[in-house]
N, C-alpha and C positions, 0 to 999 in steps of 0.2 A: 218512825224508826223503831225497830224491834228491841227487845230487852237486852239481848247479848251485845248488840251494837252500842247501846247506851252504856252498858257496863264497861266495854272496851274503851269508849270515849272518856268516861270518868276516870278509868285507870290511867290512861295516857295523860290526862290533865293533872292527876295526882303526882306524876313524875315530872311533868313539864314545869310546874310551879316552882319547885326547888331549883330547877335549871335556870329559870328566869331570875330567881333570887341571886344565884351565883353570878349570872351575867351582870346584874346590877352591882354586886359587891366587887367584881373585877373592875368595873368602871370607876367605882368610888375609890378603890385601892390605889389607882393610878395617881390620885390627888393627895393621898396620905403619904407624905414624904418625911423621912427622918434625915436631918442634916449630918451625915456621917462622911468621913474621908474615905476615898479620894473624891467620891461623887455622892450626892444625896440618894438614899435608897427608899423606894416606894414599897408599899405593902401589896402591890398588885399580884405579884407571883405567889404570895402567901395564900390569896384566895383562889388562884388558879390551881395550886396544889391541893387545897382543901376540896375543891370541886371534884377532883378525881378520887380523893380518899372517901368522901362522903356520898357521892352520887354514882360512883362506878365509871367504867370506861365509856358507856354509851351516853348517859345523860350528863356526865362530867364534860365530855367533849362537846355535847350538844349545847351546854351552857356557854362554852367559849365560841362555838360557831355563832350562837345568837349574839354574843357580845361583839364579835368582829362584824357581823352583818349589820347590826344597829349602827356601828360607826361608819361603815361604807355607804349606807343609804342616807347619811347626813346627820344622824343624831350626834350631839357633841359628847360622846363617851370616851374618845381618845384624848390624850394629853393636849394635843393641838387642835381639838375640835372633832370634825368628822367629814366624810365625803369620799368619793372615789379617788380623789387626788392622793389619798393616803397610800395608795398602792405604790407610788413612786417615792415614798418616804424611805430613807435608809433603814428605819426601825420597823418597817412593816413585817419583816420576816419573823420578828419576835412575837408579833400578834398571831401569826400563823402557827408559830411554835407553841402558843398557849393551848391550841386544839390538840396537838400531838402530846403535850405534857399531861393534860387531864386524861386523855385516852390511855397513855402508857401507864400512868400510876394506877388508874382504876383496873386495868387489865392485870397488872402484876399483883395487886393486893386482893382483888375480888374475883379474878378470872373472867369468864365469858358472860357472867350473869348480867342480862340486859335490864331486867326490871328489878333493880336493887332498892329495897326500902331502906330508909335511914336506920331503922332498928337492926336490920340485917347487916348493914354496913358497919355500924358500931360494934355489933357482935364479932364480925370478922376482924375489926381493928383491935378489939380487946384480946382476941386469941392470937393475932399475928405477933411475931417476934419483933422487937425493936429493930433488929438487923434487917428484917424484911421491909419494914416501913422506910427505914433510912435508904436502903438500896433502891426502893421504888421511887422515892422522892428525888434521889440523885439521878436516876434514869429520866425522870420527868424534867429536871433542869437541863440535862443534856439534850433532851428533845426540844427544848426552847432554844438553846444556843446553836445547835447545828443549822437550822434554817435562818436563825437570827444573824449569826456571824457571816454566813455565806451571802445572804441577801444584802447585808450592810456593805460587804466588799463589792458585790456585783453592782449595786446601784451607785455607790460612791465612785467606783472606778470607771464604770462604763457609761452610766447615765449622767451623773453629775460631773464626771471628769475632773475630780479634785485630786486624783493621783493617790488615793488611799491604798496602801499595800495590804495584803492579806494578814500579815503580822500585826500591822496597826489595827486592823479590824478585829483581830483576835484579842489583842490586849485591851483596846478601848471598849469592845463590845462583849467581852466575856471575863477576862482575867481580873479586871478591876473589881468585879462583883462577886468573885468566888468566896471570899472570906465571909461576906454577909449572907451569901446563899447557904453556907454551912451553918451560920447562926440561925437562919430561918428554918432549916431542916430540923435542928435541935428543938427549936420552939414549937414547931409543928408536931414533932414526935411527942413532946410533953403535953401539948394541948389535946391531941387526939387520944392519947392514953388516959389522961385525966377525965376527959369528957366521956369517953367510951365506958370507963369504969363507973362513972356517976349515972350515966343514962341507961345502961343495960341492967 
């Protein structure tokens, strides 16, 4: 193998390692639950959002593709294990939404930059306004809920035939979590601003 090819391979590995780390953190976050009303809240989406903020659109979404792929091939990284059967789970749409979430946030904060180093990401976050970060995170959560709620309704109504209406899917699959999503966005904003300030 020639030297340029080796350099490109090393470069790709350097970006894939953080992506693999965030795939693992996303899996771990599903099991870290805070018993809050009306339903327990996990830290999974916290790590999904951070993957977009710290890795950018390409490798942030790559981390979530890796996470979903690991689950579908049978690794027990989902809340109820893993395997292809998860495709017919009512909550599978949210997992697909994780990919869109990381991509959306990374694109809005960092633009089209594909090979985004952590140092560059932190520099961008330090210079980005709080409003920009909050709007990007909000768009990221919307990117989770759109496929999540529609898939929940579709599977529940047409596959499981339990008669779940779209309004019920919207309330149970989105509105219950909004207040805690707002809290997460505030915590994420404080975290990235503090971390970026210290690291840059």
